[in-house]
Structure formats: structure tokens, C-alpha cells
C-alpha positions in Angstrom: -0.1 0.0 0.1 1.4 3.4 -1.0 1.9 6.1 1.5 -0.2 9.2 1.0 1.5 12.4 -0.3 1.9 15.1 2.4 -0.4 17.5 0.6 -3.2 14.7 0.4 -2.9 14.2 4.2 -4.5 17.8 4.5 -7.3 17.0 1.9 -5.9 19.0 -0.6 -3.3 18.9 -3.2 0.0 20.8 -2.7 1.2 22.8 -5.5 4.8 22.8 -6.4 6.7 25.9 -5.2 8.0 28.3 -7.9 10.9 30.4 -7.1 10.2 34.4 -7.5 12.7 36.5 -8.9 14.0 39.3 -6.7 13.4 42.5 -8.6 16.2 44.2 -6.8 18.7 41.8 -7.7 17.7 41.9 -11.3 18.0 45.6 -11.1 21.2 45.4 -9.5 22.4 43.1 -12.4 21.2 45.7 -15.0 23.0 48.4 -13.2 26.4 46.5 -13.1 25.8 45.7 -16.9 25.2 49.3 -17.6 28.3 50.7 -15.7 30.6 47.9 -16.7 31.3 49.7 -20.0 32.3 52.9 -18.2 34.3 50.9 -15.5 36.5 49.2 -18.2 37.2 52.5 -20.0 37.8 54.4 -16.6 40.5 51.6 -15.9 42.0 51.8 -19.4 42.1 55.4 -20.1 42.0 56.8 -16.5 43.5 54.4 -13.9 46.3 52.9 -15.8 47.6 56.3 -17.5 47.5 57.7 -13.8 49.6 54.9 -12.5 51.9 55.2 -15.4 52.3 58.9 -15.0 53.2 58.1 -11.3 55.9 55.7 -12.3 57.4 58.3 -14.5 57.5 61.1 -12.2 59.3 59.3 -9.7 61.8 57.6 -12.0 64.6 58.5 -14.5 65.6 56.3 -17.4 63.9 53.5 -15.4 65.7 54.1 -12.2 64.0 55.5 -9.0 64.5 59.4 -9.0 62.8 60.3 -5.9 61.7 64.0 -6.0 64.4 64.9 -8.7 61.9 65.5 -11.5 59.6 67.7 -9.4 62.7 69.8 -8.1 63.7 70.4 -11.7 60.2 71.3 -12.7 60.0 73.6 -9.6 63.3 75.3 -10.9 62.3 75.9 -14.4 61.7 79.7 -14.9 58.4 78.9 -17.1 56.6 76.8 -14.1 55.7 79.6 -11.8 54.5 82.0 -14.2 52.2 79.2 -15.7 51.0 78.5 -12.1 50.2 82.2 -11.8 48.3 82.3 -15.3 46.1 79.1 -14.4 45.5 80.4 -10.8 44.3 83.9 -11.9 42.1 82.2 -14.4 40.6 79.7 -12.0 39.8 82.6 -9.5 38.0 84.7 -12.0 36.2 81.9 -13.7 35.1 80.2 -10.6 33.7 83.3 -9.1 32.2 84.4 -12.4 30.6 81.3 -13.3 29.2 80.5 -10.0 27.6 84.1 -9.2 26.3 84.5 -12.8 24.9 80.9 -13.6 23.3 80.8 -10.1 21.7 84.3 -10.4 20.7 83.5 -14.2 19.1 80.3 -12.9 17.0 82.2 -10.1 15.7 84.6 -12.5 14.7 81.8 -15.1 13.1 80.0 -12.2 11.2 83.2 -11.2 9.8 83.3 -14.7 9.0 79.9 -14.8 8.1 77.6 -18.0 7.7 80.8 -20.2 11.4 81.0 -20.3 12.5 77.4 -20.2 10.5 75.4 -22.7 12.0 72.5 -24.5 13.5 74.5 -27.4 14.9 77.1 -25.1 16.8 74.4 -23.1 18.1 73.3 -26.5 19.4 76.7 -27.1 21.1 76.9 -23.9 23.0 73.7 -24.7 24.1 74.7 -28.2 27.4 76.6 -27.3 28.4 73.5 -25.4 28.0 71.3 -28.5 31.0 73.1 -30.0 34.3 71.3 -29.2 37.1 73.2 -27.6 38.8 74.1 -30.7 36.1 75.1 -32.9 34.7 77.3 -30.1 38.1 79.1 -29.9 38.3 79.3 -33.7 34.7 81.3 -33.4 36.1 83.6 -30.7 39.2 84.2 -33.0 36.8 86.1 -35.3 34.9 87.9 -32.3 38.4 89.2 -30.9 39.5 90.7 -34.1 38.1 94.3 -34.1 38.5 94.6 -37.8 35.9 92.2 -38.5 34.3 91.4 -35.0 30.4 92.0 -34.7 31.4 93.8 -31.4 34.2 95.9 -32.9 32.5 99.0 -31.3 32.8 97.6 -27.7 36.4 96.4 -28.3 37.5 99.7 -29.6 35.6 101.4 -26.8 38.0 99.4 -24.4 40.9 100.8 -26.3 41.6 97.2 -28.3 42.1 98.5 -31.8 43.9 95.3 -33.1 43.7 91.6 -32.4 47.3 91.7 -31.0 46.1 94.3 -28.5 43.1 92.1 -27.6 45.0 89.0 -26.8 47.5 90.8 -24.9 48.8 88.4 -22.0 47.1 90.5 -19.3 43.8 90.2 -21.0 43.9 86.5 -21.2 42.2 85.3 -18.0 39.3 87.5 -18.8 39.1 86.5 -22.4 39.4 82.7 -21.5 36.7 83.3 -18.7 34.2 84.8 -21.3 34.9 81.8 -23.6 34.3 79.2 -21.0 31.3 80.9 -19.7 30.0 81.0 -23.0 30.6 77.6 -23.7 29.4 75.9 -20.4 27.1 78.4 -18.5 24.0 77.2 -20.5 23.9 73.8 -19.7 24.7 74.6 -15.9 21.9 77.2 -15.9 19.6 74.1 -16.8 20.8 71.9 -14.1 20.3 74.7 -11.6 17.0 75.2 -12.8 16.2 71.6 -12.4 17.8 71.7 -8.7 15.4 74.8 -8.1 12.5 72.6 -9.2 13.3 70.1 -6.8 12.7 72.3 -3.8 9.3 71.4 -2.1 6.6 73.7 -3.0 5.3 73.3 0.6 8.7 75.0 1.7 8.5 77.9 -0.8 4.9 78.3 0.3 5.9 78.5 3.9 8.3 81.3 3.3 5.5 83.3 1.3 3.3 82.9 4.2 5.9 84.1 6.6 6.3 87.4 4.3 9.6 86.3 2.7 10.4 88.3 -0.6 12.1 87.1 -3.6 15.6 88.1 -2.4 15.0 86.6 1.2 13.8 83.4 -0.3 16.6 83.1 -2.6 19.2 83.9 0.1 17.8 81.7 3.0 15.8 79.0 1.4 16.9 78.4 -2.2 20.7 79.0 -2.1 21.2 76.7 0.9 19.3 73.8 -0.7 21.3 74.0 -4.0 24.4 73.9 -2.0 25.3 70.5 -3.3 24.7 71.3 -6.9 26.8 74.4 -6.6 29.4 72.3 -5.0 29.3 69.8 -8.0 29.6 72.8 -10.6 32.6 74.0 -8.8 34.4 70.6 -9.0 33.5 70.3 -12.6 34.6 73.7 -13.4 37.9 73.4 -11.5 38.6 70.1 -13.3 38.1 71.8 -16.5 40.1 75.1 -15.7 43.2 73.3 -14.5 43.3 71.5 -17.9 43.7 74.7 -19.8 45.4 73.9 -23.1 43.4 74.4 -26.3 42.6 77.9 -25.9 45.9 79.4 -25.2 47.6 77.1 -27.8 45.4 78.3 -30.8 45.7 81.9 -29.6 49.3 81.3 -29.5 49.4 80.1 -33.3 47.0 82.8 -34.3 48.6 85.6 -32.8 52.2 84.6 -34.1 53.7 84.3 -30.5 52.0 87.1 -28.6 50.5 84.5 -26.5 53.4 82.4 -25.1 53.5 78.7 -26.0 54.0 77.9 -22.2 51.1 80.0 -20.7 49.4 77.2 -19.0 50.9 74.0 -17.1 49.3 71.6 -19.6 51.1 73.5 -22.4 54.3 73.4 -20.2 53.7 69.7 -19.8 53.4 69.2 -23.6 56.5 71.1 -24.2 58.4 68.8 -21.7 57.1 65.9 -23.5 57.1 66.4 -27.2 59.7 69.2 -27.5 62.2 68.4 -24.8 61.6 64.6 -25.0 61.4 64.7 -21.1 58.5 62.3 -20.2 59.4 62.2 -16.7 59.2 66.0 -16.2 55.8 66.1 -18.1 54.5 63.4 -15.5 55.7 65.5 -12.7 53.6 68.4 -13.9 50.6 66.2 -14.8 51.0 64.8 -11.1 51.2 68.1 -9.3 48.2 69.1 -11.2 46.4 66.0 -10.1 47.3 66.6 -6.5 46.3 70.1 -6.4 42.8 69.5 -8.3 42.1 66.4 -6.0 42.9 68.6 -2.9 40.6 71.7 -4.2 37.7 69.0 -5.2 37.8 67.6 -1.6 37.4 71.1 -0.2 34.3 71.6 -2.4 33.1 68.1 -1.4 33.3 68.6 2.3 32.4 72.2 2.6 29.4 71.6 0.1 28.0 68.4 1.8 28.0 66.7 -1.5 27.6 63.3 -0.1 25.5 64.0 2.9 22.2 62.6 3.3 19.2 65.0 3.8 
């Protein structure tokens, strides 16, 4: 006599259990799949070149050289002027971009959808679509008073020729204007999105308490935008320390008025491809990396970029 099944003892037939898929695990696998390509490219073109640059910076002809490459770079008469040029440019650009991007985003947000339709957002992104070289080529035309559409403004400033316009004391301001024109539109759209994420209940409470537009922006909107402003500062800093295309093209166009070693990246290029000194070039690159990481860490911690609200 056969023994009854367990399900039959209870008077009903037991259905076989089916294993349910965990949606979170499936989403995690999908996320790993999408990020794997970026991770591979980051290792190949980010991490490995960085490690190789560190190796070159501390060696000479394959032998450990300690800090000799850094000392040689520091003693180069071109190094500290290049540091000064990049530092002045970064201070002007960070200040100018932060103030005007946030201000314009607040103005656009105050006017609402009338100013930021889909077509308007596309217009904001157009300058950023131009590559660095093509953007500078356009500005070569604008900076020449003989053909520029804003020649009246240039002549009013006492700039009657292209050489006078791109004189070395004017370059930080010129590079700031070029960088702002290229990247500000995209950042305005991003800051506009950050403003839209602020709770309407908080904004309504501020209005009920009698806060005007300026007080609401200063005490409510700006503190809640702190993370986004910090993020913009980090990305701006990363781009600014890599200044290369703009001064190089202006140097060629001005026939040497703009020096070929104006920025640190240009100096590193000269070390590598003119002096055949890849160790010195790697040392300059490593100095830029350390300074950029230090300033980025300052923005991260001061801006609370990874704090949970």
C-alpha cells in the first residue's frame, strides 16, 4: 500500500513551489551591466595612465629618482608664471561662473516655464556642443576688431587690433568669457532642475512668513542648492586646470604674442614632445592632479556633496 502524499493528508493537493525572482537583484545586475563599460574605459584610459604617470614622475631612465623630477620642474623659469596664469584664470572663472549661473538660474526659475521650454533648453546647450577648438576658432573672429560684430565695444575698451585684444594681461578675462559662453547654458538648466526639486510646501511657507524674492533665494533656495553649486565648482575646477586648447590656438593665431608655455598643460606638452622629457611632463601632470584633488575635496566637504538630507 502506497503512503499518501503530504498534501493529500490535509485533504488538498499541494502545488509545487515556484521561485520568484527578486526585482532588486535583477535591477542590480542591470546596473552593473550598464556601468561595466564605463568601468572598463575608466581603468584603461584613467587609472592605468595615472599609475604610469606616477611611475614616470618618480623615475629617470627606469631608475628611481625620488623627487628629482619635481625639483627640476619647480626650478624651471616657466613653471611659476604658468602656475600664476592658471590660478588667476581659475579664481576669475570660478567666481564669475558661480555668481552668474546661479543668478541666471534664479531669474529663469522666477519666470517659470515661459523662459525654459524644451526649445529654450536646447538653445542653452548649443554653445556647449561646440568642441574646444571650434569654439576658440569662433572667438578668434569675435576678438579681432577689424571683423568682429562687437568691434564697437572692443574699440571703446581701447583695443584696436587683434594683438592688443589677446595681450597676456587680458587672457584670463578672455578665457573666462569663452568658458562661460561654452558651459554656462548647460549649468543654468541643471540649476533650474535643482530649483524645481525644492518642495513647494517650503516655498509656500516662506511666502506666508512674508519672505520676498531676495530673502527666499538667500535663506531657502541657495542653501538647498549647495550640493549642486559644489558639484559645478568641482567640474569647473577640473576643466580649468586642464587649460590647453584656448591658449595654444591663440598662440598660433597671434604668432607668439600668447606664449606657448602659458598654462601648465602647455608646459607639460613642451616637456614631453619638444624636450623629450616625459618624466618632467609626468611630474607636472601629477602636481596638477594633486592640486585638483585637494581643491575638489574642499568643495566636497564644504558643500556636503555626499550628505544625506
